[in-house]
C-alpha positions, 0 to 999 in steps of 0.5 A: 441693525434696525430692520423694516419688519421689526419696525412694522411689528413694533408700530402695529402692536403699539398702535393696537394697544394705544387705540384700546387706551382711547376707549378704556379710561378706567382708573386701575392698573390696566388703565395705567399700563395702557396709558403708559403704552400710549405715552411710549408710542407717542414719544418713541415711534414718531422719534424712530421714523423721524430719525430714519427720515432725517438720517443718511441712507446707511449709518452706524450709530451708538445705541445711546445716541440713537435712544436720545435722538428718538426721545428728543424728536418724539418729545419735540413732535408731540409738543408741537402737534398738541400745540397746533391742535389746541389752537384749532380746538381739536386736541384729543387722544384719538386725534393725536394717535391718528396724526402720529400713525399717519406720520409713521406710515408715511415715513415708513414708506419714504425711508424704508430702504434706509438701514441703521446699524446700532453699535454698543456704547463705549467705556465712557458711556458706561461711566456716564450711565452711573451719573444719569441714573443718579440724575433720576433720583435727584430730578424725579422728585417733583414739588407736591404743590403748584402755586396758582397765582404764579407761572407754574399755575398758569402752565398747569392750568393751560395744560389742564384746559388743553387736556379737558377742553381741547383748546388753549382758550379758557371760559371763566363764567364769573368774568361777565359779572364784573363791572365795566370799571373793573376792565377799564382799570385793567385789574385782570393783569395789574395790582390796584395799588391805590385800593389794595385789591390785588388782581384777578386771574394773574397770568391770563389775557382777557379776550371777550368779557361778555363770554368770559374768554381768557387766554394764557399770557405765556407761550404754550409749547411747554403746557402743550407737552404737559397736556399729554401726560395730564390727559393720560394720567392726571395731574400727579403724573403730569408733575413729572413732565419737567423732571423728564425734560431735565433728565433728557437734557442731561443726555442731550448735553452729554452727547452734544459735548462729546461730539464737539469736545470729546468724552472726558469733557462730556462726562465732566460737564454732566457731573457739574450739571447734575449736581448743580443746585439750580438744575435740581431745583428747576427739574422739580419745579414747573417752568418752561426754561427746562424745555428751552434748555433741552431743545437748545442743547438738542439742536446743537447735538443734532447740528454737531453730527449733521452730514447733509442739508436735511440734518442741518434743517432738523437741527434748525427746526429743533432750535426753532421750537424754543421760540414757542416756549419762551419769548427770550429764546431769540437771545439764543440765536444771537449767541449762536450767530456770534459763535459761528463767526469766531476765528476758530470756526472752520469756514465750511461750517459757516454755510451750515450754521447759516442753514441752521439759524435761518431754519430756526428763525423761519 
């Protein structure tokens, strides 16, 4: 059972070491350990208390389900908060730490009476663990370079700007030097096929050419998530962000399918997923599709085990985050709406699915 006293000690120790990381930035083994603790605190502690808040009063839960849930919720929460902070030019590690601490403190007193009883994994979970470990060796091998003129360069450039300059908005000092003809011909965005000059700063929109302000074209949730490991470790470690999201997707898919179709089907599903060439490629390659994949299956995972309005609300919020990662995520809602009205779906689920989908759209 997860007790109030144990959670308090975990929160206190992680907070103290994370505060130390905000002031100690040396590039050595101690700095790496403190950075890892800060990252763990940011992902795990908010996830634990968010899960307690949205769960029922007393609940038995599989240790695997509990672990996956807190990692997903921690990832979702920090991605969204960093996105909001960067929109207001306020992102920094101390600011993020303060917000996470306030969230944890608030939820600690709101849901302190709730008790979660952790149960051991079943036999199929141990078989799944073998393939989950294999996924670590397949996925956690990021590509050694990033193409600056393509999507990965925009994503990582945005993450770097958030980490170093606290905001999504770039300042490119060379832009004011260009002539008015350059802007009239829209050469920031399109190839000049007549002159063959190419384009300048692909993947960005011009906001103010006098001050040289530009903004990334893509939605920013994925870049916001990358900004956290970038600020803590630098670009080499940040390259593993996509690998982590892909690996977490394996866990989300396993428990999602297990809740709906059973353990054997879930095991077969992740075997296909892990050894798919496309998934291995995209796990190593910076792209926002992996984040959409994670939150989509995570939302169905939470929905499949929901028992009250608050939990349906949570599953809808997780699905809604995909809209901040990619514009085409709206297509996912259409597919879920069609599924909700299939003849095989029980009538009582239609109301729950409505809460789920409406919350996501809001």
